[in-house]
C-alpha positions in Angstrom: -11.9 -5.3 21.2 -12.3 -2.3 19.6 -11.8 -1.7 15.4 -8.9 0.7 16.2 -7.2 -1.5 18.8 -7.6 -4.3 16.2 -6.0 -2.3 13.5 -3.0 -1.2 15.7 -2.1 -4.9 16.4 -2.1 -5.7 13.0 -5.1 -8.0 13.3 -6.9 -6.5 10.6 -5.9 -6.3 7.3 -6.3 -7.0 3.5 -4.5 -8.6 1.0 -4.3 -8.6 -3.2 -2.4 -12.1 -3.9 0.5 -12.0 -6.4 -1.3 -13.3 -9.8 -4.0 -10.8 -9.4 -4.5 -8.1 -11.3 -6.7 -4.9 -10.2 -7.7 -1.7 -12.2 -9.9 1.0 -10.4 -9.6 2.6 -7.0 -9.3 0.7 -3.9 -10.1 2.6 -0.3 -9.6 0.3 2.9 -10.0 1.6 6.5 -7.7 -1.2 7.6 -4.2 -2.2 7.0 -3.4 -3.5 3.2 -0.8 -5.8 1.5 -0.3 -6.1 -2.0 1.5 -8.9 -3.9 -0.1 -8.4 -7.0 -0.8 -5.9 -10.2 -2.6 -2.6 -9.1 -3.5 -0.1 -12.2 -5.6 2.8 -10.3 -5.4 4.2 -7.0 -5.2 2.9 -3.3 -6.7 5.0 -0.6 -6.2 3.5 2.9 -6.2 4.9 6.6 -3.7 2.5 7.9 -0.5 0.7 6.6 0.2 -0.5 3.0 3.0 -2.8 2.1 4.1 -2.8 -1.7 5.5 -6.6 -1.4 8.0 -7.8 -3.5 6.2 -9.3 -6.2 4.0 -6.0 -6.7 3.8 -3.8 -9.3 1.1 -0.9 -8.7 0.9 1.8 -10.9 -1.0 5.3 -9.9 -1.5 6.8 -6.6 -1.0 5.7 -3.1 -2.6 7.4 -0.2 -2.1 6.4 2.9 -1.1 6.7 6.8 2.0 4.5 6.7 3.9 2.9 3.6 6.5 0.2 3.3 7.6 -0.4 -0.6 9.3 -3.7 -1.1 8.1 -3.9 -4.8 7.5 -1.6 -7.3 5.5 1.6 -7.1 5.3 3.8 -10.5 2.9 7.1 -9.4 2.3 9.6 -6.6 2.6 8.8 -3.0 1.5 10.5 -0.7 2.1 9.0 3.2 0.9 11.2 6.5 3.3 9.4 8.7 5.9 6.9 8.0 7.5 5.5 4.4 9.9 2.6 4.5 11.7 2.2 1.6 13.4 -1.5 1.4 16.7 -2.2 -0.5 14.4 -4.1 -3.7 12.0 -1.0 -4.0 11.7 0.4 -7.0 9.9 4.0 -7.1 9.3 5.9 -9.8 7.5 9.3 -9.3 6.2 11.6 -6.6 6.8 11.3 -2.8 4.8 13.7 -0.8 5.4 13.0 3.1 
């Protein structure tokens, strides 16, 4: 199975668990889920999910994003941005 095909099937992804805090820049080629706290920048060539317990402060650049939790900062999405009813977004969105 090629890397591209695995990404589109959602089989390869990264995850930041609840009660985990990261400060800095995260770069990922595959899908990425955040349930913890990130202060900094996320750059992802796949889909980023900001889970219900997540709190992201900084900049998010990705292909697709689904925001369920809290995002404070700048969001740049090249394809689809989904905001769930529990999402709290403060900042700029560029789609």
